[in-house]
C-alpha positions in Angstrom: -7.6 1.7 -8.0 -9.0 2.1 -4.5 -8.7 5.8 -4.6 -11.1 6.1 -7.6 -13.2 3.1 -7.1 -16.2 4.7 -5.5 -16.3 7.5 -8.1 -16.1 4.9 -10.9 -19.1 3.1 -9.5 -21.1 6.2 -9.3 -20.2 7.4 -12.8 -21.0 4.0 -14.3 -24.4 4.1 -12.8 -24.9 7.4 -14.5 -23.7 6.1 -17.8 -20.7 8.6 -17.8 -18.1 8.5 -20.3 -14.8 7.9 -18.4 -11.0 7.9 -18.8 -8.5 6.5 -16.3 -4.9 8.0 -16.0 -2.2 6.1 -14.2 1.4 7.0 -13.3 3.4 4.2 -14.9 6.9 5.5 -14.4 8.9 8.2 -12.5 12.2 9.9 -12.3 13.5 12.3 -9.8 11.2 13.9 -7.1 7.8 12.8 -8.6 5.0 14.1 -6.4 3.0 10.8 -6.8 4.2 7.3 -6.7 3.9 4.7 -9.6 0.3 3.4 -9.9 -1.4 6.4 -8.7 -4.7 7.1 -10.6 -7.0 9.9 -11.7 -10.2 9.1 -13.2 -12.1 11.8 -15.2 -15.4 12.1 -17.1 -16.3 13.8 -20.3 -18.7 16.1 -18.2 -15.7 17.2 -16.0 -15.6 14.8 -13.2 -12.3 14.2 -11.4 -11.4 11.6 -8.8 -7.9 10.8 -7.7 -4.6 12.5 -8.7 -1.6 11.7 -10.8 0.5 14.6 -9.7 -0.9 16.4 -6.6 -2.0 19.2 -8.9 1.2 20.0 -11.1 -0.1 18.4 -14.4 -3.8 17.6 -13.6 -5.2 20.0 -16.0 -3.0 18.8 -18.9 -4.0 15.2 -18.0 -7.7 16.3 -17.8 -7.5 17.6 -21.4 -5.7 14.6 -22.7 -8.3 12.5 -21.0 -11.2 14.1 -22.9 -9.4 13.4 -26.1 -8.8 9.8 -25.2 -12.6 9.4 -24.3 -13.6 10.9 -27.6 -11.2 8.9 -29.8 -11.3 5.7 -27.8 -7.5 5.4 -28.1 -5.3 5.4 -25.2 -2.1 7.6 -24.9 1.2 7.4 -23.1 2.1 11.0 -21.9 5.4 12.3 -20.4 5.7 15.4 -18.2 8.7 17.0 -16.6 11.3 19.7 -16.6 13.0 18.2 -19.6 9.7 18.5 -21.7 9.1 21.5 -24.1 5.8 21.8 -22.0 7.8 22.2 -18.8 7.1 26.0 -18.2 3.4 25.3 -18.6 2.8 22.0 -17.1 6.1 20.5 -15.8 6.6 19.4 -12.4 7.8 22.1 -10.1 9.5 19.6 -7.8 11.9 18.8 -10.7 10.6 15.4 -11.4 9.5 13.6 -14.5 6.4 11.2 -14.8 4.9 9.0 -17.5 1.2 8.8 -17.5 -1.0 6.2 -19.4 -4.4 7.5 -20.1 -7.1 4.8 -21.4 -10.7 5.0 -22.1 -12.8 3.0 -19.5 -14.1 0.9 -22.4 -10.8 -0.8 -22.5 -11.0 -1.7 -18.8 -14.5 -3.2 -19.0 -13.3 -6.8 -19.7 -11.3 -6.8 -16.4 -12.6 -4.2 -14.2 -15.1 -6.5 -12.7 -12.5 -9.1 -12.0 -10.1 -6.4 -10.4 -12.9 -5.0 -8.3 -13.7 -8.6 -7.1 -10.1 -9.3 -6.1 -9.8 -5.9 -4.3 -13.0 -6.5 -2.5 -11.7 -10.0 -1.4 -8.3 -8.4 -0.4 -6.5 -10.7 -2.7 -3.2 -9.5 -3.9 -2.6 -9.3 -7.7 -0.7 -7.6 -10.5 -2.3 -6.2 -13.4 -0.3 -6.1 -16.7 -1.1 -3.6 -19.5 0.6 -3.2 -22.7 1.4 0.5 -23.1 3.8 0.2 -26.0 3.8 -2.1 -28.9 1.8 -3.2 -32.0 -1.7 -1.4 -32.2 -3.4 -4.6 -31.7 -1.7 -5.3 -28.4 -2.0 -1.8 -26.9 -4.0 -1.8 -23.6 -4.5 -5.5 -23.5 -4.4 -6.8 -19.8 -3.4 -9.8 -17.9 -4.4 -10.2 -14.3 -1.9 -12.3 -12.4 -2.5 -13.8 -8.9 0.1 -15.1 -6.2 -0.6 -18.7 -7.1 0.5 -17.8 -10.9 -3.2 -18.0 -12.1 -3.9 -15.4 -14.7 -6.7 -14.1 -16.7 -7.4 -11.3 -19.1 -7.4 -10.5 -22.9 -3.7 -10.3 -23.3 -3.0 -13.4 -25.2 0.8 -14.0 -25.4 3.1 -16.8 -26.8 3.9 -19.3 -24.0 7.4 -18.2 -23.5 6.4 -14.4 -23.3 3.5 -15.2 -21.0 5.8 -17.2 -18.6 8.1 -14.2 -18.6 5.5 -11.6 -18.0 4.0 -13.7 -15.2 7.3 -13.9 -13.6 7.9 -10.2 -13.9 4.5 -9.6 -12.3 5.1 -11.8 -9.4 8.5 -10.2 -8.7 7.0 -6.7 -8.8 4.1 -7.9 -6.6 6.6 -9.4 -4.0 8.4 -6.1 -4.1 5.1 -4.2 -3.8 6.1 -1.7 -6.4 4.8 -1.4 -9.9 6.5 -0.3 -13.0 7.5 -0.5 -16.6 8.8 -3.7 -18.0 10.1 -4.5 -21.6 9.3 -7.7 -23.2 10.6 -9.0 -26.5 8.6 -8.2 -29.7 8.9 -4.4 -29.0 6.3 -4.8 -26.2 6.4 -2.6 -23.1 4.2 -3.7 -20.1 3.2 -1.5 -17.1 2.8 -3.8 -14.1 0.3 -2.4 -11.7 0.5 -4.1 -8.3 -2.0 -4.7 -5.6 0.0 -6.1 -2.8 -1.5 -7.5 0.4 -3.0 -4.8 2.7 -0.7 -3.9 5.4 -1.9 -4.9 9.0 -1.2 -3.1 12.2 -1.6 -5.5 15.1 -2.0 -3.7 18.3 -1.6 -5.6 21.6 -3.3 -3.8 24.3 -6.7 -2.1 24.2 -5.4 1.0 25.8 -6.1 4.7 25.4 -3.4 5.2 22.9 -4.8 2.3 20.7 -7.9 4.4 19.8 -6.3 7.2 17.9 -3.6 4.8 16.6 -6.5 2.7 15.1 -7.8 5.9 13.3 -4.5 7.0 11.9 -3.6 3.5 10.7 -6.9 3.2 8.8 -6.2 6.5 7.2 -2.9 5.3 6.2 -4.5 2.2 4.5 -3.7 -0.3 7.1 -6.1 -3.1 8.5 -6.2 -2.8 12.3 -6.5 -5.6 14.6 -6.6 -5.0 18.4 -5.5 -8.0 20.6 -6.4 -8.0 24.3 -7.9 -10.7 26.4 -9.6 -8.2 28.7 -13.2 -8.1 27.5 -14.1 -5.0 29.5 -11.4 -3.0 27.4 -11.5 -4.7 24.0 -14.9 -3.7 22.9 -16.4 -2.5 19.7 -17.7 0.6 21.5 -14.3 1.6 22.4 -12.8 0.7 18.9 -15.6 1.2 16.5 -13.3 1.6 13.4 -10.9 -1.5 14.1 -10.9 -4.0 11.4 -10.9 -6.7 14.0 -10.9 -7.4 17.8 -9.4 -10.3 19.1 -10.0 -11.2 22.9 -7.2 -13.8 23.3 -3.9 -13.9 25.1 -1.5 -12.3 22.8 0.8 -15.2 22.5 -2.1 -17.3 21.2 -3.4 -14.7 19.0 -0.2 -13.9 17.4 0.8 -17.4 16.9 -2.3 -18.0 14.9 -1.5 -15.1 12.4 0.7 -15.1 9.4 3.2 -12.4 10.7 4.8 -11.6 7.3 6.4 -8.9 5.6 3.0 -6.9 5.6 2.6 -7.4 9.3 3.5 -4.6 11.8 3.0 -5.2 15.6 2.9 -2.7 18.5 2.6 -3.6 22.1 1.2 -1.0 24.4 0.1 -2.5 27.7 3.0 -2.0 30.0 2.1 -5.4 31.5 4.9 -7.9 31.1 2.3 -10.8 31.3 0.9 -9.4 28.0 3.7 -7.6 26.3 6.6 -10.1 26.8 4.8 -13.3 25.3 3.6 -11.0 22.5 7.2 -9.8 21.8 8.6 -13.3 21.9 6.1 -14.3 19.1 6.6 -11.2 17.0 10.4 -11.0 17.2 10.9 -14.4 16.0 8.4 -14.0 13.1 8.8 -12.4 9.8 6.8 -9.2 10.9 8.2 -6.2 9.1 8.0 -4.0 12.3 7.9 -4.7 16.0 7.5 -1.8 18.4 7.0 -1.7 22.3 5.7 1.3 24.3 7.6 2.3 27.5 10.5 4.4 28.8 14.2 3.6 28.2 14.4 2.1 31.9 11.2 0.0 31.0 12.7 -1.0 27.8 16.1 -2.0 29.4 14.3 -4.4 31.9 12.3 -5.8 29.0 15.3 -6.6 27.0 16.8 -8.6 30.0 13.7 -10.5 30.5 13.5 -11.4 26.8 17.2 -12.4 26.7 16.6 -14.7 29.6 13.5 -16.1 27.6 16.1 -17.2 24.8 15.8 -14.4 22.2 19.0 -13.8 20.3 20.8 -10.4 20.0 19.7 -10.2 16.2 16.1 -10.8 17.3 16.3 -8.1 20.1 17.9 -5.7 17.6 14.6 -5.7 15.6 12.6 -4.2 18.4 11.7 -0.5 18.0 11.6 0.7 21.6 10.8 3.2 23.0 8.3 2.9 20.2 7.8 5.8 17.7 9.7 8.9 16.4 10.6 11.4 19.0 8.1 14.2 18.3 8.3 15.4 21.9 4.4 14.6 22.3 2.7 13.5 25.6 -1.0 13.1 24.7 -2.3 9.8 23.4 -3.0 11.3 20.0 0.6 12.6 19.7 2.1 9.4 20.9 -0.1 7.5 18.4 1.2 10.0 15.7 4.8 9.3 16.5 4.2 5.5 16.4 2.3 5.8 13.1 5.2 8.0 11.7 7.8 5.5 12.5 5.8 2.6 11.0 5.2 4.6 7.7 9.0 5.2 7.6 9.7 1.5 8.0 7.0 0.7 5.3 8.5 3.1 2.8 11.9 1.5 3.4 13.5 4.5 5.2 15.9 4.0 8.0 14.5 4.2 11.5 16.4 4.1 14.6 16.5 0.8 16.6 17.3 1.0 20.3 18.5 -2.0 22.4 20.2 -1.5 25.6 
């Protein structure tokens, strides 16, 4: 929803008639992930993407028909379709796209927007297949199991739907779920915003903040040195914390959505930060430095009491080896490794 939110607000102010298309299922090499959205207007406005261009025109035409009829449609595109030659996916994948008129969203849109603005994780359930009177009914489920919306289910089905929503939300991946009574739900997840916690307000941190922001991360720069950790130097960081790293990190929830990078080269700052991060649930912990620097660092951390399993979590020297030397190139290599980890791909871990 974030990718189309600004356009929706503009179009609503103009009283445009709108449809929203969402990727609800994929097979093979689909070009856009589940949950990707494209909003269109009857007058031809387009925002977002469901296929990076492969089937956009076909979805646009279907969206116009949905706006006019007021009835949602579940579409399928791919190499196995009769339409494959004209609108199939060149990459060989298949996608299902649910297209709904904005009127069907009006009852929940304000609530969804409010939770997005407050950065509150949630799952939004929509009926995409089932009895006509159930189609497109929605239920918003929060992490504390509170729920609201116009999807009224029998208690047993509601409990199962909420459980499925929470499971999907924990995984961070939406998708199709079949309920009893011939009902198929799409679970659209809005997981916590990933946080990149950068220890060290050094020159590499500036481009790293910019790249992380573009990749959808909140960025938090931690450095007790007030002369370095300033808003002038990091105008786009989500937050600046002028505390010693061990104190700052200990006060944070270093969970599955936290990524920590230490950059100072100063053991007084780096080592205490790593002791906290490596013993936490942070999804990624990386440290800047040469192999020799890292070998010395590992020995210090061993003496501080960290276990071999904890040390094995450290990505150091940090980043993928892209051969770069400039601050921007080093920042790019760090962000590339973080994105690999975030997307569940293997990344080398060096411990010596």
